[in-house]
N, C-alpha and C positions, 0 to 999 in steps of 0.2 A: 905735574905732572906732566912726565914727557910724554912726544910724541906721540907713538905708538898709544899711550892713557884717552890724549886729548883724539885720533883720531879712532880709538871705540869709543870711545863717551858724543861724542860725536854723529857716530855709524846707529848708534841706540835710542839716538833724539829720531830720526826721520824715520815717515809714514812708508818710505817704500826705499830700496835701492837695492844695483846689480851685485850687493856684497854684503854677506849674514855673518854678524858673528855666531860663532857653534864655541857651547863651555864643553871645555873637559868627556863632562855626566851626561852631555848628550852619544857622545860614541861610543858604541853596546856591542860586543864581542858579536858577529853573526855567527855565521857557518865558514866552518874549516872547509875547503877542497882535497881532494882527492892528492896535488901532490902538497900539500901540506901546507898552506897558505890560510888566513884567515878572511874573514873578511866579518867588514864591522857594517854597521846601521848607522840614522845618524834618527834619532825621537826626541820628541821633546818643544818645549812652549816654542811658537816660533819660531819651527821647523818648515821649510813651505812639503806638503803635503805632496809634491814629486819628488822633493829631493829622496824624501824618507822613504820614497821604493827604492832605493839605490841602493845598489853594493859595493865599498868600500874599502881596496886594500894601502894597510897601512907600507909605503913603497919607503925605503934607508934616503935619505936626502944628505950628504956629506962636504953642500960645500957650501950651503950657506943656513939647512935647518936638520936639526940630530933626525926628521921625520915628519914626510905629511901622507896627508890620504888622501886618495888617486880616484875617480868611477871615471875611465872614458866608452863607447860610440863611434865607431868609424862610419862612416854615413854611404848613404846604397853606392855611390858610386866606386869606393874606395880609399882617393883620392882627401877627402875632408874627412873632419874627426870635431867632435866637442864632450864638454864634462864637466867635473867637477869638481876640485881641489881646498884640501882645507890644508891650511899653512898656519901653523904653530907664532902666533904674533906676541905673548903677556901672559902672565902666571894660568897656565890652560884654557886661554882662550885663542879661537882656534877663529879665521877669514877664512869660507864656504866661497870662495871665485872660481864665477860659471866661463868659459869661456868655447869655441868655437873660431876654425880653420879651414 
């Protein structure tokens, strides 16, 4: 078992974690924007309700990953932001990571 497999196994055993595991079949093509970009939603068992209400955009990431999915919002003052990223890790599994700055 490699390090990623061990991490995923550990996270699946936890009752709460700020990072969730999402499988590829939970990422569903959503709506197409006027500019041609397609937005994706996440649904299925284990997906927090507030996450399933977001539309993620698939972005090309050349340095570390083939792609990631991202949802981001800007705060009231415009100099703070938060969001979620889906990062592919192993055999069709993604880490759902929340962030804020």
